[in-house]
Backbone as a ProteinNet text record, in pm:
[ID]
protein_1_A
[PRIMARY]
XXXXXXXXXXXXXXXXXXXXXXXXXXXXXXXXXXXXXXXXXXXXXXXXXXXXXXXXXXXXXXXXXXXXXXXXXXXXXXXXXXXXXXXXXXXXXXXXXXXXXXXXXXXXXXXXXXXXXXXXXXXXXXXXXXXXXXXXXXXXXXXXXXXXXXXXXXXXXXXXXXXXXXXXXXXXXXXXXXXXXXXXXXXXXXXXXXXX
[TERTIARY]
8957	8815.7	8752.7	8820.8	8761.6	8760.5	8848.6	8854.2	8730.1	8651.4	8531.2	8417.1	8416	8302.8	8273.5	8375.7	8345.9	8275.7	8323.2	8262.4	8120.3	8096.3	7961.4	7868.7	7920.8	7841.4	7804.3	7899.9	7873	7767.8	7781.5	7685.8	7545.9	7533.5	7402.2	7343.7	7424.6	7378	7332.3	7413.3	7381.4	7252.8	7236.3	7115.6	6992.7	7008.4	6894.7	6844.8	6935.6	6896.7	6833.8	6895.7	6848.9	6716	6689.8	6571.9	6449.2	6456.9	6340.5	6288.2	6377.6	6339.7	6246.1	6155.7	6075.1	6161.4	6101.2	6177.4	6235.2	6365.9	6433.5	6503.3	6482.2	6538	6622.3	6743.6	6828.1	6815.8	6801.1	6782.8	6915.8	6920.9	7040.4	7050.5	7089.6	7102.6	7228.8	7330.7	7459.6	7485.8	7564	7610.5	7762.5	7822.5	7967.3	8033.6	7961.2	8019.9	8044	8155.2	8192	8139	8008.6	7947.3	7931.1	7914.9	7895.9	7765.8	7663.2	7535.3	7551.4	7635.8	7663	7730.6	7830.4	7902.9	7811.3	7727.9	7636.4	7536.3	7491.3	7399.1	7461.5	7583.5	7652.8	7674.1	7711.3	7734.7	7604.3	7497.9	7370.4	7315.6	7342.6	7290.3	7339	7463.5	7520.2	7495.9	7546.8	7547.9	7481.5	7439.6	7392.3	7244.9	7177.1	7037.7	6949	6983.1	6899.4	6895.2	6996.9	7001.6	6881.7	6840.8	6738.8	6597.5	6582.4	6449.2	6409.1	6486.5	6462.5	6367.4	6257.9	6162.2	6178.4	6233.8	6251	6119.3	6013.7	5880	5871.4	5952.8	5946.9	5986.7	6055.8	6100.7	6004.3	5896.4	5800.8	5681.8	5639.5	5526.1	5395.4	5291.5	5161.1	5106.8	5134	5081.1	5137.8	5259	5321	5256.3	5184	5113.2	4961.6	4917.2	4774.1	4698.2	4598.3	4516.7	4572.1	4694.3	4758.3	4755	4675.7	4670.9	4603.8	4613.6	4565.9	4415.7	4337	4191.3	4134.6	4217	4171.7	4086.5	3999.3	3918.2	4003.6	4119	4207	4260.5	4315.9	4375.9	4271.8	4147.8	4041.7	4006.4	4061.6	4039.3	4121.1	4220	4306.6	4233.5	4203.2	4133.9	4228.1	4283.9	4380.7	4329.4	4199.4	4143.6	4155.7	4185.7	4194.2	4338.7	4428.7	4570.3	4600.7	4700.1	4740.7	4891.4	4946	5088.6	5107.4	5190.7	5212.4	5346.8	5393.6	5517	5484.2	5567	5542.7	5660.3	5647	5751.9	5711.8	5804.3	5779.4	5778.5	5665.9	5654.5	5688.1	5635.9	5654.6	5640.2	5716.3	5702.4	5614.5	5508.4	5404.7	5394.7	5348.7	5298.5	5148.5	5097.8	4956	4893.2	4763.8	4682.9	4548.3	4537.4	4420.3	4286.3	4282.1	4158.6	4184.3	4078.9	4090.3	4155.8	4247.4	4316.9	4421.3	4450.9	4560	4694.1	4793.5	4928.9	4976.7	5066.9	5117	5185	5155.1	5215.9	5295.4	5356.3	5433.7	5364.1	5355.8	5295.4	5375.8	5336.8	5402.7	5297.4	5328.7	5247.8	5316.1	5244.6	5302.9	5230.9	5307.4	5248.7	5268.4	5158	5164.5	5205.3	5276.8	5318	5194.8	5190.8	5079.5	4959.1	4970.6	4858.4	4901.6	4813.2	4842.5	4810	4713	4668.8	4750.2	4809.5	4886.7	4795	4851.9	4777.1	4859.7	4790.6	4859.4	4875.2	4994.2	5025.1	5057.4	4983.9	5008	5109.6	5209.8	5312.5	5291.6	5289.2	5273.5	5305.6	5306.6	5334.9	5474.4	5482.8	5608.1	5719.6	5683.7	5785.7	5849.7	5786.2	5839.6	5903.7	5844.3	5891.4	5993	6112.3	6214.2	6275.4	6232.3	6274.1	6417.2	6476.4	6615.9	6708.6	6663.8	6746.4	6773.1	6675.5	6695.5	6717.2	6732.4	6762.2	6654.9	6530.4	6419.7	6389.5	6390.9	6369.9	6278.3	6215.1	6131.8	6210.3	6139.1	6202.2	6242.1	6250.4	6287.1	6165.9	6191.3	6084.8	6087.6	5969.9	5959.6	5842.5	5841.9	5728.1	5656.7	5526.4	5446.8	5348.8	5342.8	5241.6	5155	5025.6	4935.4	4791	4701.1	4559.1	4498.9	4396	4322.6	4223.5	4211.2	4115.6	4059.1	3960.1	3895.4	3847.4	3869.4	3818.5	3754.8	3627.9	3559.7	3561.7	3556.2	3554.8	3692.8	3796.1	3932.5	3998.7	4043.4	4109.6	4258.6	4313.8	4457.4	4498.5	4625.6	4678.6	4745	4712.7	4780.2	4891.7	5014.6	5127.2	5161	5194.7	5247	5395.3	5438.6	5578.7	5617	5740.5	5794.5	5925.6	5939	6062.9	6131.7	6250	6323.8	6416.1	6475.1	6567.7	6569.4	6652.8	6665.6	6721.9	6786.2	6851.7	6766.7	6679.1	6623.4	6472.4	6406.5	6262.8	6231	6127.4	6087	5954.1	5949.4	5824.6	5758.7	5639	5568.4	5457	5393.1	5287.1	5303	5240.9	5228.3	5123.7	5164.3	5076.8	4945.8	4951.6	4832.4	4733	4779.4	4691.1	4680	4779.3	4780.3	4837.7	4887.7	4942.7	5063.8	5062.5	5169.6	5299.4	5410.2	5541.1	5567.1	5512.4	5540.5	5474.3	5384.7	5319.4	5388.6	5489.6	5566.5	5662.2	5684.6	5788.9	5923.8	6031.5	6164.1	6187.9	6138.3	6156.9	6086	5965.9	5891.2	5960.5	6017.1	6087.1	6209.6	6280.4	6398.1	6356.5	6244.4	6195.5	6156.7	6099.4	6063.3	6188.1	6295.7	6421.8	6469.1	6460.3	6505.8	6422.9	6293.3	6206.4	6232.4	6285.3	6310.2	6454.9
9856.6	9850.8	9718.7	9607	9477.1	9444	9507.2	9478.9	9525.5	9613.5	9665.9	9566	9471.1	9381.2	9295.1	9231.7	9144.5	9216.8	9338.6	9411.2	9452.5	9496.7	9536.4	9416	9305.3	9183.4	9136.9	9141.6	9100.2	9190.1	9319.8	9414.8	9386.6	9361.3	9333.6	9206.8	9101.7	8975.3	8993.8	9063.9	9082.2	9160.6	9266.9	9348.1	9270.7	9188.9	9111	9016	8957	8863.7	8937.8	9047.6	9117.9	9189	9230.4	9313	9234.8	9100	9018.2	9056	9063.9	9108.3	9010.9	9061.4	8971.1	8903.5	8815.3	8738.1	8828.8	8823.2	8905.2	8814.7	8835.9	8749.4	8829.5	8781.2	8842.7	8765.7	8835.3	8771.4	8755	8659.1	8632.1	8732.3	8852.9	8956.9	9034	9024.9	9085.7	9205.4	9296.2	9408.3	9407.5	9482.4	9482.5	9563.4	9655.7	9739.1	9657.6	9686.2	9611.8	9683.8	9700.7	9763	9659.2	9704.7	9609.9	9534.8	9600.7	9533.8	9418.6	9439.5	9332.7	9215	9244.2	9137.4	9062.8	9136.3	9074.7	8985.7	9032.3	8952.8	8820.6	8827.2	8708.7	8607.2	8655.1	8566.3	8507.3	8588.3	8543.2	8422.6	8414	8305.5	8170.8	8165.3	8037.1	8002.1	8085.3	8040.3	8133	8252.3	8349.2	8381.4	8328.4	8367	8332.9	8227.1	8187.6	8293.3	8376	8479.5	8572.4	8601.4	8702.3	8647.1	8521.9	8462.3	8437.3	8486.1	8456.6	8557.7	8511.1	8599.6	8595.9	8487.2	8472.2	8489	8429.7	8445.7	8393.4	8296.8	8237.8	8336.5	8445.8	8543	8661.3	8658.1	8767.7	8729.1	8818	8789.2	8803.6	8738.9	8741.4	8882.8	8967	9103.4	9185.5	9151.7	9226.4	9196.6	9083.7	9046.8	9056.3	9119.4	9126.7	9189.9	9115.6	9165.5	9135.1	9079.4	9048.5	8898.4	8822.6	8677.8	8632.3	8502.3	8445.3	8463.2	8437.9	8445.2	8573.3	8673	8800.5	8875	8963.4	9043.6	9117.1	9164.4	9237.1	9144.8	9030.4	8941.1	8886.1	8875.4	8825.4	8923	9043.7	9140.7	9107.3	9022.4	8987.5	8892	8942.1	8862.8	8845.4	8724.9	8702.7	8741.8	8736	8768.4	8916.4	8998.9	9143.2	9191.7	9104.2	9138.1	9253.7	9332.7	9447.4	9463.8	9538.4	9567.7	9707.9	9788.9	9924.6	9977.3	10082.9	10149	10283.9	10326.5	10454.6	10502	10623.2	10685.1	10685.4	10648.9	10650.6	10795.2	10837	10971.3	10971.8	10870.4	10866.3	10723.1	10690.8	10562.3	10585.3	10505.2	10530.6	10422.3	10461.5	10366.6	10355.6	10233.2	10213.3	10118	10131.4	10038	10031.2	9943.7	9942.6	9928.3	9847.5	9827.1	9849.3	9874.4	9896.8	9778.9	9809.4	9710	9628	9664.7	9597.7	9650.6	9562.9	9606	9699.9	9788.9	9884.8	9814.8	9862.5	9807.1	9912.1	9869.2	9959.2	9972.7	10094.8	10120.7	10223.3	10243.4	10341.2	10431.5	10557.9	10649.4	10659.5	10616.3	10603.4	10692.8	10760.6	10832.1	10745.8	10691	10602.4	10680.3	10611.8	10673.9	10713.7	10839.4	10887.8	10932.2	10934.6	10974.4	11086.2	11180.9	11290.4	11253.5	11163.6	11128.3	11011.1	11027.4	10917.6	10809.4	10691.5	10580.3	10517.4	10467.3	10402.1	10253.8	10203.6	10061.8	10000.3	9895.7	9825.9	9714.7	9707.5	9604.2	9491.7	9523.2	9420	9474	9387.3	9432.3	9493.7	9599.7	9673.8	9588.5	9494.1	9408.1	9314	9298.6	9210.7	9289	9401	9480.1	9583.2	9577.5	9678.7	9721.7	9835.4	9880.7	9931.3	9952.8	9997.4	9888.9	9764.3	9653.7	9665.3	9713.9	9730.2	9876.5	9960.7	10102.3	10171.2	10139	10204	10336.8	10443.1	10576.9	10655.9	10762.3	10847.7	10899.4	10906.8	10953.8	10842.1	10719.8	10607.1	10554.1	10499.4	10441.2	10289.6	10231.5	10087.3	10032.3	9901.3	9831.1	9754.1	9763.4	9700.1	9601.4	9482.5	9383.9	9358.9	9345.8	9323.4	9323.8	9362.1	9368.4	9498.6	9544.6	9662.5	9618.5	9699.6	9671.7	9804.8	9794.7	9915.5	9891.8	9990.6	9989.7	10126	10124.8	10249.8	10350.1	10303	10392.6	10435	10400.8	10439.1	10324.1	10353	10252.6	10247.1	10126.8	10107.1	9979.6	9949.5	9828.1	9743.1	9614.6	9518.7	9456.1	9489.9	9445.7	9298.9	9231.1	9095.4	9092.6	9190.1	9194.5	9337.3	9375.3	9504.6	9480.8	9541.3	9530.1	9665.2	9667.4	9792.8	9815.6	9709.5	9721.1	9590.9	9585.8	9464.1	9350.8	9385.1	9285.6	9240.4	9324.7	9305.3	9320.5	9219	9228.7	9168.4	9220.4	9173.7	9101.8	8978.1	8903.1	8913.5	8969.6	8993.4	8891.5	8853	8751.8	8660.5	8544.8	8462.1	8528.7	8565.9	8643.2	8572.3	8442.6	8369.1	8340.6	8342	8308.3	8419.4	8506.8	8611.3	8567.6	8443	8394.9	8479.9	8540.2	8631.8	8558.8	8616.6	8560.3	8558.1	8653.6	8660.4	8547.5	8472.7	8361.4	8228.1	8227.1	8105.3	8079.9	7953.4	7918.3	7929.1	7931.8	7937.1	7816.8	7699.7	7577.8	7589.6	7646.7	7662.8	7761	7866.4	7963.6	7901.7	7820.4	7753	7659.8	7591.3	7501.5	7580.6	7698	7782.9	7824	7849.4	7884.5	7771.3	7650.5	7534.8	7516.4	7545.7	7529.4	7633.3	7750.3	7857.3	7865
9253.8	9215.8	9258	9222.4	9250	9397.8	9474.5	9617.4	9690.1	9625.1	9689.6	9687.7	9594.8	9578.5	9700.1	9760.6	9875.6	9989	10023.1	10134.8	10102.9	9980.2	9941.3	9939.1	9892.7	9885.5	10025.2	10116.5	10253.6	10316.9	10295	10352	10300.9	10170.9	10113	10170.6	10185.8	10241.8	10385.5	10465	10606	10622.6	10546	10556.8	10511.5	10411.2	10361.7	10467.7	10544.8	10650.2	10767.5	10808.7	10927.2	10904.8	10782.4	10756	10712.3	10718	10682.7	10544.2	10447.9	10314.2	10244.6	10160	10078.3	9974	9896	9798.9	9691.9	9676	9577.1	9478.3	9349.8	9248	9150.5	9125.5	9024.7	8894.4	8784.2	8655.3	8583.2	8490.4	8412.4	8297.5	8335.2	8235.1	8267.7	8180.5	8209.2	8119.5	8170.3	8091.5	8093.6	8003.2	7993.2	8102.7	8165	8268.8	8395.3	8462.8	8583.7	8706.5	8713.8	8830.4	8940.5	9064.3	9174.6	9157.7	9096.3	9075.8	8976.6	8873.5	8777.3	8845.6	8928.5	8997	9093.3	9164.5	9259	9186.5	9069.9	8989.6	8949.5	8902.2	8853.4	8965.3	9082.1	9195.4	9248	9246.3	9301.7	9227.2	9098.3	9017	9066.6	9114.5	9154.2	9300.1	9393.4	9532.5	9632.5	9591	9689.1	9678.8	9577	9555.1	9673.3	9746.9	9859.8	9968.6	9978.5	10081.2	10069.2	9947.6	9924	9927.4	9964.3	9970.5	10115.3	10211.3	10351.4	10413.2	10468.6	10535.9	10686.6	10739.8	10884.1	10957.9	10901.4	10958.6	11101.2	11134.5	11267.8	11376	11339.6	11438.8	11451.7	11377.1	11380.4	11466.6	11553.8	11640.2	11563	11612.7	11545.5	11534	11633.4	11631.6	11516.5	11470.7	11361.6	11226.8	11218.2	11096.1	11114.1	11221.9	11252.5	11135.8	11087	10977.2	10838.8	10832.7	10704.7	10675.3	10749.7	10735.6	10606.3	10582.3	10456.8	10437.3	10541.6	10530.3	10590.8	10604.3	10659.3	10557.5	10603	10509	10407.5	10451.6	10359.1	10250.7	10288.9	10190.2	10092.6	10138.5	10051.2	9938.7	9947.1	9840.5	9716.1	9731.5	9618.5	9523.9	9406	9304.2	9184.8	9166.8	9058.8	8920	8900.3	8768.4	8735	8835	8814.1	8810.6	8768.8	8765.6	8670.6	8709.5	8629.8	8637.9	8543.9	8543.5	8487	8553.1	8504.4	8554.5	8490.8	8530.2	8591.6	8684.8	8747.9	8829.7	8878.9	8960	9107	9192.2	9336.9	9385.3	9438.9	9494	9642.9	9713.1	9858.8	9908.7	10011.6	10080.6	10202.7	10215.7	10315.2	10421.2	10539.3	10638.5	10614.9	10608	10579.9	10681.5	10699.9	10778.5	10707.2	10606.4	10518.5	10589	10695.5	10770	10918.8	10993.3	11137	11206.1	11298.2	11380.3	11304.3	11181.3	11109.6	11157.1	11161.1	11191.5	11080.2	11113.5	11015.9	10899.5	10780.1	10660.2	10585.1	10476.6	10391.1	10257	10209.5	10079.9	10002.8	9878.3	9792.3	9728.5	9718.5	9639.7	9503.6	9399.5	9266.5	9166.2	9084.5	8971.4	8848.1	8798.7	8683.1	8558.4	8471.7	8346.4	8265.9	8224.6	8144.5	8225	8357.9	8443.3	8538.1	8561.1	8653.9	8798.3	8815.6	8950.3	9005.7	9124.2	9184.3	9240.3	9259.1	9316.5	9427.6	9530.1	9642.1	9610.7	9633.9	9614.3	9750.1	9787.7	9913.7	9891.4	9978.4	9967	10067.5	10196.8	10298.2	10435.6	10537	10673.2	10684.7	10761	10773.1	10832.2	10916.9	10978.5	10877.3	10760.3	10655.9	10542	10507.9	10393.9	10440.3	10385.5	10413.9	10281.3	10231.6	10099.8	10096.4	10213.4	10214.8	10162.5	10170.9	10124.1	9974.4	9899.1	9755.2	9718.4	9821	9799.4	9715.3	9744.8	9675.3	9742.4	9665.2	9718.5	9625.6	9677.8	9592.1	9472.6	9359.1	9237.1	9142.7	9195.2	9110.1	9034.1	8917.3	8835	8850.2	8867.7	8888.2	8807.6	8792.8	8733.1	8843.1	8847.6	8952.6	8891.1	8949.5	8913.3	9035.3	9015.6	9127.1	9080	9171.4	9135.9	9188.9	9120.7	9168.1	9276.3	9379.8	9487.2	9537.3	9623.6	9674.3	9817	9903.7	10041	10067.8	10105.8	10136.3	10023.4	9900.9	9786.2	9737.9	9814.6	9774.8	9698.3	9577.8	9496.9	9529	9518.4	9539.6	9467.8	9471.9	9410.6	9518.2	9520.4	9607.5	9524.4	9554.1	9471.7	9496.1	9388.9	9398.4	9364	9286.5	9247.2	9209.1	9243.4	9204.3	9131.5	9016.9	8940	8941	9001.6	9012	8892.7	8842.1	8730.3	8652.3	8551.1	8473.5	8556.9	8666.3	8749.7	8868	8913.4	9046.6	9051	9108.4	9131.4	9267.8	9330.7	9462.1	9449.6	9491	9488.4	9625.5	9629.4	9755.1	9776.5	9669.1	9671	9549.7	9557.8	9438.8	9350.1	9230.4	9142.8	9112.6	9089.8	9046.8	9158.5	9283.1	9395.5	9499.1	9504.7	9606.1	9739.5	9747.1	9874.5	9911.5	10032.6	10072.2	10106.9	10067	10098.4	10249.1	10321.7	10464.9	10543.7	10480.4	10549.7	10523.4	10438	10414.7	10531.2	10560.9	10657	10586.2	10664.3	10605.1	10514.2	10556.7	10477	10342.5	10342.3	10218.1	10123.6	10180.8	10098.3	10031.9	10108	10052.3	9938.9	9955.4	9850.9	9726.3	9745.1	9631.2	9553.9	9623.9	9558.7	9470.5	9523.7	9446.9	9319.3	9330.2	9214.7	9107.9	9150.1	9055.2	9012.8
[MASK]
++++++++++++++++++++++++++++++++++++++++++++++++++++++++++++++++++++++++++++++++++++++++++++++++++++++++++++++++++++++++++++++++++++++++++++++++++++++++++++++++++++++++++++++++++++++++++++++++++++

């Protein structure tokens, strides 16, 4: 049983680096079961947490982030005063392009708890967001933090953070400012790890 942990851990680390994953944080919450997720959580606290904060922005071309920049019309829609948090079920993982000429992004179609009508949640540029790293699939329930926004009469949520489980959450933007993780340099991301 225990011999499986090293290989799984290596695979997770390698995929996190190759897939330009957004900031992923493991929380100090343990359970008695010896699952691989428990072991990975425990190890991440000490020496591996930095692996999950790497965006590798320097390897991404400008065209892959087209329209997702800090002062772009799209990013200016993020208003920290309109922050929201809700739980829901993932119905579908979407390719999105919120405005004309924007690079393709990743979004989620979510059915909020207690609501019949689904809502679209915007995550970020597809070249940065890779949900396979955290094994997010339709049918799973998650918690989303972000802000409500609207384009052309269509309402959606710009996510700042997604919480998949008690162990795992993905930070996509700084909640208080909306600054996107994909615009940080590798050095800045490493510094953020040290601060947290």
